[in-house]
PLY file of the C-alpha trace (Angstrom):
ply
format ascii 1.0
element vertex 308
property float x
property float y
property float z
element edge 307
property int vertex1
property int vertex2
end_header
182.25 49.61 -95.01
186.04 49.57 -94.58
185.82 46.20 -92.83
183.80 44.78 -95.71
186.29 46.12 -98.26
189.15 44.42 -96.39
187.11 41.22 -96.34
186.70 41.38 -100.11
190.40 41.90 -100.74
191.58 39.33 -98.21
189.17 36.63 -99.24
189.87 37.07 -102.92
193.64 37.05 -102.36
193.34 33.66 -100.67
190.94 32.32 -103.26
193.02 33.43 -106.21
195.61 30.79 -105.35
193.13 27.94 -105.76
193.05 26.21 -109.09
191.39 22.98 -110.02
189.76 21.10 -112.87
186.70 19.15 -113.67
186.55 15.50 -114.44
184.86 12.23 -113.71
181.38 11.13 -114.68
178.79 13.78 -115.49
175.96 14.35 -113.03
173.41 17.14 -113.08
174.09 20.13 -110.85
171.61 20.68 -108.04
168.57 22.72 -109.12
169.89 23.11 -112.66
167.00 21.17 -114.23
163.34 21.56 -113.18
162.44 18.74 -110.80
159.72 17.40 -113.12
162.27 16.74 -115.89
165.40 15.86 -113.94
164.86 12.04 -113.88
164.18 11.99 -117.64
167.24 14.08 -118.43
169.48 12.04 -116.13
168.27 8.74 -117.61
168.18 9.59 -121.31
171.27 11.78 -121.21
173.29 8.58 -120.91
171.79 6.98 -124.01
175.05 7.00 -126.00
178.71 7.94 -125.45
178.49 11.23 -127.39
175.73 12.46 -125.05
175.54 13.16 -121.33
172.79 14.50 -119.04
174.27 18.01 -118.82
174.57 18.25 -122.60
170.99 17.09 -123.11
169.83 19.63 -120.51
171.74 22.38 -122.31
170.02 21.55 -125.60
166.55 21.47 -124.06
167.15 24.76 -122.26
168.47 26.39 -125.42
165.59 25.07 -127.53
162.63 25.90 -125.28
163.72 27.21 -121.89
161.98 24.11 -120.42
158.63 25.16 -121.88
156.73 22.01 -123.00
154.24 24.17 -124.91
156.84 26.17 -126.86
156.18 26.66 -130.58
158.46 28.56 -132.93
157.50 30.51 -136.07
159.07 27.62 -138.02
156.53 25.23 -136.40
159.07 23.61 -134.08
157.10 22.17 -131.21
157.41 21.22 -127.58
160.21 21.14 -125.03
162.67 19.70 -127.58
161.43 21.83 -130.52
160.91 19.09 -133.08
159.58 20.14 -136.46
156.72 17.86 -137.59
158.74 16.07 -140.29
161.57 15.23 -137.90
159.14 14.13 -135.20
157.37 11.82 -137.65
160.65 9.96 -138.19
162.38 10.24 -134.82
159.60 10.68 -132.26
159.28 7.76 -129.82
156.81 6.63 -127.18
159.15 7.32 -124.29
156.71 6.59 -121.47
155.10 3.53 -123.07
151.55 4.90 -122.90
150.78 3.96 -126.50
151.25 7.31 -128.23
154.04 9.60 -129.45
153.15 13.10 -128.27
155.54 15.90 -129.19
153.98 18.07 -126.45
154.64 15.47 -123.74
158.15 15.79 -122.23
158.01 12.09 -121.32
158.07 11.39 -125.07
159.96 14.44 -126.34
162.99 14.19 -124.03
163.73 10.52 -124.87
163.14 11.35 -128.54
165.67 14.21 -128.36
168.26 11.90 -126.80
167.70 9.17 -129.37
167.81 11.68 -132.22
171.12 13.05 -130.93
172.55 9.55 -130.77
171.31 8.73 -134.27
173.15 11.80 -135.54
176.26 10.79 -133.57
176.19 7.43 -135.33
175.67 9.13 -138.71
178.90 11.11 -138.31
180.90 8.47 -136.43
184.49 8.36 -137.68
184.57 12.00 -138.78
187.70 13.74 -137.45
187.30 15.95 -134.41
185.34 15.77 -131.18
182.42 13.31 -131.56
180.10 15.43 -129.43
180.91 18.62 -131.34
180.26 16.74 -134.58
176.94 15.44 -133.22
175.83 18.96 -132.29
176.93 20.28 -135.68
174.90 17.54 -137.35
171.90 18.53 -135.23
172.20 22.12 -136.45
173.41 21.75 -140.04
172.64 18.13 -140.87
175.01 15.14 -140.98
175.81 15.67 -144.67
177.48 19.01 -143.90
179.62 17.41 -141.18
180.64 14.59 -143.52
181.34 17.04 -146.36
183.66 19.25 -144.31
185.20 16.52 -142.17
183.98 18.03 -138.91
182.07 21.10 -137.75
181.26 22.96 -140.98
182.41 26.56 -141.52
178.94 28.00 -140.98
178.81 30.78 -138.41
175.41 29.67 -137.12
176.56 26.07 -136.65
179.86 27.00 -135.02
178.05 29.34 -132.65
175.47 26.65 -131.83
178.18 24.15 -130.88
179.97 26.78 -128.78
176.80 27.86 -126.95
175.67 24.32 -126.13
179.11 23.26 -124.89
179.25 26.38 -122.70
175.75 25.77 -121.34
176.70 22.14 -120.69
179.05 23.36 -117.96
176.22 25.13 -116.16
174.13 21.95 -115.95
176.95 19.65 -114.83
177.75 19.15 -111.16
181.38 20.20 -110.58
183.58 17.16 -110.04
186.41 19.17 -108.50
187.35 22.68 -107.43
186.38 25.39 -109.89
189.05 27.87 -110.90
188.64 31.55 -110.04
190.28 34.21 -112.20
191.33 37.82 -111.88
188.21 38.71 -113.84
186.20 37.98 -110.68
188.19 40.60 -108.78
187.53 43.09 -111.59
183.78 42.42 -111.46
183.78 42.95 -107.67
185.73 46.18 -108.08
183.12 47.44 -110.57
180.31 46.65 -108.14
182.12 48.18 -105.15
182.44 51.47 -106.99
178.62 51.55 -107.35
177.90 51.11 -103.62
175.32 53.68 -102.56
173.81 54.05 -106.04
169.98 54.03 -105.94
168.22 50.98 -107.38
166.30 51.32 -110.65
164.00 48.59 -111.98
165.31 47.63 -115.43
168.38 49.81 -114.92
171.52 49.03 -116.93
173.70 51.82 -115.57
173.46 53.90 -118.76
173.37 57.72 -118.77
169.67 57.44 -119.57
169.28 55.39 -116.37
171.29 57.90 -114.37
173.96 55.26 -113.76
171.45 53.18 -111.78
170.93 49.41 -111.89
168.59 46.64 -110.93
170.06 43.39 -109.58
170.82 41.62 -112.86
171.74 44.88 -114.59
174.50 45.32 -112.00
175.86 41.80 -112.36
175.75 41.98 -116.15
177.59 45.32 -116.21
180.15 44.16 -113.64
181.12 41.16 -115.73
180.92 43.08 -119.01
183.61 45.35 -117.55
186.01 42.37 -117.54
184.99 40.98 -120.92
182.41 38.38 -119.84
178.95 38.75 -121.36
176.02 37.57 -119.25
172.34 37.31 -120.18
170.23 40.24 -119.02
167.86 38.62 -116.51
168.73 36.77 -113.33
167.18 33.39 -114.11
169.11 33.27 -117.38
172.35 34.32 -115.67
172.01 31.14 -113.59
173.11 29.21 -116.67
176.23 31.33 -117.28
178.62 28.81 -115.73
179.02 25.84 -113.37
177.48 25.84 -109.90
179.69 25.70 -106.80
178.16 24.49 -103.55
177.62 26.91 -100.65
180.86 25.80 -98.96
182.80 26.24 -102.23
181.87 29.87 -102.89
184.61 32.28 -103.95
184.48 36.04 -104.42
183.01 36.90 -107.81
180.52 34.04 -107.87
176.95 35.05 -108.66
174.51 34.11 -105.91
170.81 33.58 -106.62
167.52 33.63 -104.73
164.26 31.99 -105.82
160.61 31.61 -104.89
160.74 27.85 -105.63
163.98 26.17 -104.57
163.41 23.38 -107.11
162.93 25.63 -110.15
165.58 27.95 -111.58
162.89 29.81 -113.57
161.57 31.18 -110.26
164.84 33.01 -109.50
164.00 36.59 -108.53
167.31 38.08 -107.37
171.07 37.91 -107.96
174.14 39.43 -106.35
177.94 39.19 -106.53
179.54 37.22 -103.71
182.40 38.99 -101.93
183.25 36.51 -99.19
182.36 35.99 -95.54
178.73 35.24 -96.35
178.12 38.63 -98.01
177.31 39.88 -101.49
177.06 43.21 -103.25
173.59 43.60 -104.74
170.99 46.06 -105.97
168.10 44.98 -103.72
164.83 46.70 -104.62
163.12 50.02 -105.37
163.88 52.54 -102.65
167.15 50.86 -101.65
170.75 51.45 -102.73
173.46 49.08 -103.97
174.91 47.65 -100.77
176.41 44.68 -98.92
173.85 42.04 -97.91
174.15 38.60 -96.29
173.43 35.69 -98.64
172.12 33.15 -96.14
168.36 33.43 -96.30
165.49 30.93 -96.78
165.26 31.74 -100.50
168.97 31.18 -101.24
168.97 29.06 -104.40
172.60 28.55 -105.37
175.55 30.06 -107.18
177.18 30.29 -110.59
180.82 30.90 -111.48
180.86 32.89 -114.75
184.67 32.90 -114.88
184.98 29.10 -115.19
185.93 28.04 -118.71
0 1
1 2
2 3
3 4
4 5
5 6
6 7
7 8
8 9
9 10
10 11
11 12
12 13
13 14
14 15
15 16
16 17
17 18
18 19
19 20
20 21
21 22
22 23
23 24
24 25
25 26
26 27
27 28
28 29
29 30
30 31
31 32
32 33
33 34
34 35
35 36
36 37
37 38
38 39
39 40
40 41
41 42
42 43
43 44
44 45
45 46
46 47
47 48
48 49
49 50
50 51
51 52
52 53
53 54
54 55
55 56
56 57
57 58
58 59
59 60
60 61
61 62
62 63
63 64
64 65
65 66
66 67
67 68
68 69
69 70
70 71
71 72
72 73
73 74
74 75
75 76
76 77
77 78
78 79
79 80
80 81
81 82
82 83
83 84
84 85
85 86
86 87
87 88
88 89
89 90
90 91
91 92
92 93
93 94
94 95
95 96
96 97
97 98
98 99
99 100
100 101
101 102
102 103
103 104
104 105
105 106
106 107
107 108
108 109
109 110
110 111
111 112
112 113
113 114
114 115
115 116
116 117
117 118
118 119
119 120
120 121
121 122
122 123
123 124
124 125
125 126
126 127
127 128
128 129
129 130
130 131
131 132
132 133
133 134
134 135
135 136
136 137
137 138
138 139
139 140
140 141
141 142
142 143
143 144
144 145
145 146
146 147
147 148
148 149
149 150
150 151
151 152
152 153
153 154
154 155
155 156
156 157
157 158
158 159
159 160
160 161
161 162
162 163
163 164
164 165
165 166
166 167
167 168
168 169
169 170
170 171
171 172
172 173
173 174
174 175
175 176
176 177
177 178
178 179
179 180
180 181
181 182
182 183
183 184
184 185
185 186
186 187
187 188
188 189
189 190
190 191
191 192
192 193
193 194
194 195
195 196
196 197
197 198
198 199
199 200
200 201
201 202
202 203
203 204
204 205
205 206
206 207
207 208
208 209
209 210
210 211
211 212
212 213
213 214
214 215
215 216
216 217
217 218
218 219
219 220
220 221
221 222
222 223
223 224
224 225
225 226
226 227
227 228
228 229
229 230
230 231
231 232
232 233
233 234
234 235
235 236
236 237
237 238
238 239
239 240
240 241
241 242
242 243
243 244
244 245
245 246
246 247
247 248
248 249
249 250
250 251
251 252
252 253
253 254
254 255
255 256
256 257
257 258
258 259
259 260
260 261
261 262
262 263
263 264
264 265
265 266
266 267
267 268
268 269
269 270
270 271
271 272
272 273
273 274
274 275
275 276
276 277
277 278
278 279
279 280
280 281
281 282
282 283
283 284
284 285
285 286
286 287
287 288
288 289
289 290
290 291
291 292
292 293
293 294
294 295
295 296
296 297
297 298
298 299
299 300
300 301
301 302
302 303
303 304
304 305
305 306
306 307
């Protein structure tokens, strides 16, 4: 245990001196988009300058969680959540099979991209970031963006733009080194102090839970302790930041494990990387929070929640 603690401190001290940025053309991060939809998202995400594949992926994930059969109480339908009136105007036959089917991702994904780009054209010339303005037009309508000369002062619209731009990072392949922060060290410290705590399915570490956690409850609480809010479940935490490769891991990165290595929705476990090929995790019922190796056949990938 002492050796592992020294490994955590030493590795993080070295990593904390690394800083880098992102840049270059946007490509999709490995495993960030279900394999069935990746070619569509990569192709149609480049339909206009205000759009990119990672941004389109972020919208689709936010709208439906990649569920082609999703239907909202407001009658929004399919993977892109078009309401019938909008689909009637903007739906296209993306796969050239002779119909426009809102439930078919091969039609809905191209339609979403073209609709985004139509909105971008509607608000072209408005001050501010063209992509932010496009997203604001998607949420509030182009008239509101034109009226206010940019993202309108609506809390819902401002939050929508912020969420999509944040999610965009999690779908984009890093073009350079990702920056760690001291927050990662704080999250590791939180997890270290819980070593030996018994696992509890659904546990959030509350008094009612006896201070016990499950895997994603531990990671969520660890990052909440340093001011970073994560989703509750592991396969949603995957989209909490960009995805470093295995040889780029730094202490504080979240590491994930999945039943299907091509589908992020099959993620079943998450831990906090501490360096040297090890993580701190809450493994399963009957076990305690502990150090575990990360290299296993179901290793899926990693996320850096501290990257801005």
